[in-house]
C-alpha positions in Angstrom: 80.2 91.8 70.7 79.8 88.1 69.7 79.4 87.6 66.1 76.0 86.1 65.0 78.1 83.4 63.2 79.5 82.1 66.4 77.9 80.2 69.2 77.2 82.1 72.4 79.3 81.5 75.6 77.3 81.7 78.9 78.6 81.0 82.3 76.7 80.7 85.6 77.8 81.8 89.1 76.5 79.9 92.2 76.7 76.5 93.9 77.3 73.6 91.7 76.7 69.8 91.8 77.7 67.6 93.4 77.1 70.0 96.3 73.7 69.1 97.7 71.9 72.3 97.2 68.6 73.2 95.4 70.2 76.1 93.7 72.9 73.9 92.3 70.3 71.6 90.9 68.5 74.6 89.4 71.7 75.7 87.6 72.5 72.3 86.3 69.0 71.8 85.0 69.1 75.1 83.1 72.6 74.5 81.7 71.6 71.0 80.5 68.7 72.6 78.5 70.7 75.6 77.2 73.3 73.1 75.9 70.7 71.6 73.6 70.0 75.0 71.9 72.0 75.1 68.7 73.4 78.7 69.0 74.9 78.1 72.5 78.1 76.4 73.6 78.0 74.1 76.5 77.6 76.5 79.5 80.1 76.7 82.2 79.7 77.4 86.0 81.9 79.2 88.6 81.3 77.2 91.7 81.0 79.0 95.1 82.4 76.7 97.8 81.6 76.7 101.5 84.1 75.0 103.8 84.1 71.7 101.9 85.7 70.6 98.7 83.8 68.9 95.9 84.6 66.6 93.0 83.4 69.0 90.3 82.9 68.0 86.7 84.3 69.6 83.5 81.6 72.3 83.4 83.1 74.1 86.4 85.5 76.6 84.9 86.6 78.2 88.3 85.9 78.2 92.0 85.3 80.9 94.6 85.9 80.4 98.3 82.7 81.8 99.9 84.6 83.8 102.5 87.7 84.6 100.4 87.1 88.1 99.2 90.1 88.2 96.8 88.5 85.3 94.9 85.6 87.5 93.8 88.0 90.2 92.4 90.1 87.5 90.7 87.1 85.8 89.1 85.7 89.1 87.6 89.1 89.8 86.1 89.3 86.3 84.6 85.8 86.6 83.2 86.6 89.9 81.7 89.5 88.4 79.8 87.7 85.2 78.8 85.4 84.2 75.9 82.4 84.3 78.1 79.7 86.6 76.6 77.2 86.6 79.5 77.3 85.7 83.2 74.1 84.4 85.0 74.4 85.2 88.8 72.2 82.9 90.9 71.5 84.9 94.1 70.8 83.7 97.6 72.1 85.7 100.5 73.7 82.6 102.2 76.0 81.3 99.5 78.2 84.4 99.2 80.6 85.8 101.7 80.4 89.0 103.9 77.5 90.4 105.6 74.4 89.1 103.9 76.5 87.9 101.1 77.8 91.3 100.1 81.1 90.0 98.5 79.2 89.1 95.3 79.1 92.9 94.7 82.9 92.9 94.5 82.6 90.7 91.5 79.6 92.4 89.9 81.0 95.9 90.2 84.3 94.8 88.5 82.6 92.8 85.7 82.8 94.2 82.2 80.8 91.5 80.4 77.0 91.8 80.9 75.1 89.7 83.4 71.7 88.9 84.6 70.8 88.1 88.2 68.2 85.5 89.3 66.8 86.3 92.7 65.9 83.0 94.5 64.8 84.8 97.6 62.8 88.1 97.7 62.1 89.2 101.2 59.2 91.5 101.9 61.0 93.1 104.8 64.8 92.9 104.1 67.5 94.4 106.3 69.0 97.6 105.0 72.1 95.6 103.9 69.9 92.9 102.0 68.0 95.7 100.3 71.2 97.5 99.2 72.8 94.3 97.9 69.8 93.4 95.7 69.2 96.9 94.5 72.8 97.2 93.4 72.9 93.8 91.7 69.8 94.9 89.8 71.3 98.3 88.8 74.4 96.6 87.4 72.5 93.8 85.7 70.9 93.7 82.3 67.8 92.1 83.9 66.8 90.9 87.4 64.8 87.8 87.3 62.2 86.5 89.8 60.2 83.3 89.6 57.0 84.6 91.1 54.7 87.3 89.5 53.7 88.7 92.8 57.4 89.4 93.7 57.7 91.8 90.7 55.9 94.4 92.9 58.2 93.8 95.9 61.3 94.2 93.7 60.0 97.5 92.5 58.4 99.0 95.7 60.6 97.4 98.4 63.9 97.3 96.6 63.5 100.2 94.3 64.3 98.3 91.2 63.1 99.8 87.9 60.2 97.8 86.5 61.8 97.6 83.1 64.8 95.8 84.7 62.6 93.1 86.1 61.6 89.8 84.3 59.6 86.9 85.5 60.1 83.2 84.4 58.7 80.1 86.0 60.9 77.8 88.1 61.8 75.0 85.6 60.9 71.4 86.2 62.9 68.6 84.5 61.2 66.2 82.1 61.8 62.6 83.2 60.1 59.6 81.6 58.7 57.4 84.2 55.9 54.8 84.9 52.3 55.7 85.7 51.1 56.1 89.3 49.5 52.7 89.2 52.7 51.1 88.0 54.9 52.9 90.5 52.6 52.0 93.4 52.7 48.4 92.3 56.6 48.4 92.0 57.0 49.9 95.5 54.3 47.8 97.1 51.8 50.6 97.7 49.0 49.3 95.4 46.2 49.7 97.9 47.5 52.8 99.6 46.7 56.6 99.2 50.2 58.2 99.1 50.9 61.6 100.5 54.4 63.0 100.1 56.9 65.8 100.8 60.4 65.9 99.3 63.5 68.1 99.9 66.0 68.8 102.6 64.5 68.5 106.1 64.7 71.6 108.3 62.5 73.1 111.0 60.9 75.7 108.6 59.3 72.9 106.6 56.4 72.4 109.1 56.5 68.6 108.7 55.3 68.2 112.3 51.9 69.7 111.4 51.4 67.3 108.5 52.3 64.4 110.8 49.8 65.6 113.4 47.3 65.9 110.6 47.8 62.2 109.7 46.3 61.0 113.0 42.8 62.3 111.9 43.4 61.3 108.3 44.2 57.6 109.3 41.1 57.3 111.4 39.0 57.6 108.2 41.6 56.3 105.7 43.8 53.7 107.4 45.4 53.0 104.0 46.9 56.5 103.8 50.8 56.7 103.9 52.8 59.9 104.3 56.3 59.6 102.8 58.9 62.2 103.8 61.7 62.0 101.2 65.1 63.6 101.8 68.1 64.1 104.0 68.4 66.8 106.7 69.7 70.0 105.2 73.4 70.0 105.2 73.7 73.3 107.0 71.2 72.3 109.7 72.9 68.9 110.2 76.3 70.6 110.6 74.9 73.1 113.1 72.5 70.9 115.3 72.8 67.4 113.9 69.6 65.4 113.5 67.5 67.1 116.2 64.6 68.0 113.9 64.4 64.5 112.3 64.5 62.9 115.8 61.7 65.2 116.9 59.6 64.1 114.0 60.3 60.4 114.5 59.4 60.7 118.1 56.1 62.4 117.2 55.3 59.6 114.8 55.9 57.1 117.6 53.8 59.1 120.1 50.9 59.3 117.7 51.1 55.6 116.8 51.6 56.4 113.2 54.4 53.9 112.5 52.5 52.2 109.7 51.4 55.5 108.1 54.5 57.8 108.1 57.7 56.7 106.4 61.0 58.6 106.3 63.4 58.0 103.3 66.6 59.5 104.6 68.6 60.1 101.4 69.3 62.7 98.8 67.1 61.8 95.9 68.3 61.6 92.3 66.3 63.5 89.7 64.5 60.3 88.7 63.7 59.4 92.3 62.2 62.9 92.8 60.0 62.5 89.9 58.9 59.0 90.8 58.1 60.1 94.3 55.8 62.7 92.9 54.2 60.5 90.2 53.2 57.8 92.7 51.7 60.4 95.1 48.0 61.2 95.3 48.7 64.4 97.3 51.8 66.5 97.6 52.2 68.5 100.8 54.2 71.8 101.5 53.3 72.8 105.0 56.0 75.4 105.2 56.0 78.0 108.0 57.4 81.1 106.3 54.8 83.2 104.6 57.3 85.2 102.5 58.9 82.2 100.7 59.4 83.6 97.2 59.8 80.3 95.5 59.7 76.6 96.2 61.4 74.2 93.8 59.6 71.3 95.3 56.2 72.9 94.8 57.1 73.8 91.3 57.9 70.1 90.7 54.6 69.1 92.1 52.8 71.4 89.8 54.9 70.3 86.8 53.8 66.7 87.3 50.1 67.6 87.8 49.7 66.5 91.4 47.1 67.8 93.9 49.0 70.1 96.1 48.0 71.0 99.7 50.1 73.8 101.1 50.3 76.6 103.6 49.7 80.1 102.1 53.2 81.3 101.5 53.6 83.8 98.7 54.6 81.3 96.0 51.9 78.8 96.9 49.1 81.4 96.9 50.1 82.4 93.3 50.7 78.9 91.9 47.7 77.2 93.5 45.2 79.9 92.4 42.2 79.0 90.2 41.5 75.6 91.8 45.0 74.2 91.3 45.4 73.2 94.9 44.3 73.9 98.5 45.7 76.2 101.1 45.7 75.3 104.8 46.4 77.7 107.6 49.9 78.1 109.0 50.8 76.1 112.1 47.5 74.3 111.9 47.3 70.5 111.7 43.5 70.5 111.8 43.3 72.7 108.7 45.7 70.3 106.9 43.7 67.3 107.9 40.4 68.8 106.6 41.9 69.5 103.2 43.6 66.1 103.0 40.3 64.3 103.8 38.5 66.5 101.3 40.7 65.1 98.5 40.7 61.6 99.7 36.9 61.6 100.2 36.2 63.1 96.8 38.2 61.4 93.9 36.3 63.5 91.3 37.7 66.7 93.0 41.1 65.2 93.0 40.9 64.4 89.2 39.7 67.9 88.4 42.5 69.5 90.4 45.1 67.3 88.7 43.8 68.4 85.3 44.0 72.1 86.2 47.5 71.8 87.8 49.0 69.8 84.9 47.7 72.6 82.5 50.0 75.1 84.2 52.7 72.4 84.8 53.2 71.6 81.2 54.4 75.2 80.7 57.0 74.9 83.4 59.1 72.2 82.0 62.8 73.2 81.7 62.6 72.5 77.9 60.0 75.4 77.7 61.5 77.7 80.4 65.0 77.5 78.9 63.8 78.8 75.6 62.6 82.0 77.3 65.9 82.3 79.1 67.7 81.8 75.7 65.7 84.7 74.3 66.9 86.9 77.2 70.5 85.7 76.9 70.5 86.6 73.2 69.0 90.0 73.9 71.5 90.8 76.7 74.5 89.8 74.6 73.3 91.6 71.4 72.8 94.9 73.4 75.8 94.4 75.7 77.2 97.6 77.2 79.4 98.0 80.1 77.9 99.8 83.1 79.5 103.2 82.2 77.8 103.2 78.9 80.7 102.3 76.5 80.3 99.5 74.1 82.1 96.3 75.0 
């Protein structure tokens, strides 16, 4: 047990920057905040690699080859003999090796230090293997964390995880000082334009084509409207099929004659650029196609910075945009998106009211606040740490 006189040592398991991955950004943001809390040492991370190598920084204490099963056993042994008091497992099925990422269980089952698991994806209809993996991780963990309240029920009823094992914390949002919307629009040359935006990795599941189709009707009434699509193609998508999706979207823009009203920014945004893209926006769009999406970091950012959000009704959006914090359009429906966009652009008083409501929630989602809740959980876990067979560590 760690002495109360000593600082606590926490390590994370998952992808790590500079790998371009939302989960890697999530881990880094949390580690940066935990480092600022006086009773914690600078956190470390064990980086899970795909078939590429990365120039990692000093916070990476070890690496696991995604498909190298022996690495999982080796890492567990090293952690058991280290000064690490707690491991935080970031869970996505696709980043670990084996069927549905089952190799992560090799590490979890051999681990003798306590761990918590953060589930970034919670499927309503998992495969038997997916269900088994998540249930087993939760059984072995001190706590299983979700970032959506309505997924607590799924974790209990679908995955059979005991309710007392489940905790819910918001997806954190980084605090970045930036100029106002008016100042940013002036700097980028958009002073007289209504800006709509989407950011994140491009992939077919994002539904961007429906937002582009909606712009045709929007521009008929608001020729000053500009839809900016920020971000590179998802690395996995690009590796498998190249730029097919981006090309499809650019062809759609040309076909609809929207060259002046839709702009692609094909780059991986820095954290500062992400925040600037949101702050200069009048409307943030997430027209995703998958109704079971458990969490969206991009939507969390939009709420964190108090933007009007128009989204399709996937699970996370339904919860986060309740009580007048945003508008929900139908899936696969550009007409529905268009109607909601026009409603906001035509009614500035509605836009102002929605921004106020969204910011009220968003202010509670900043990493500086969310990390404090995680710190409480980390202390509780370490203080009550027992191995999985019931003997004190």
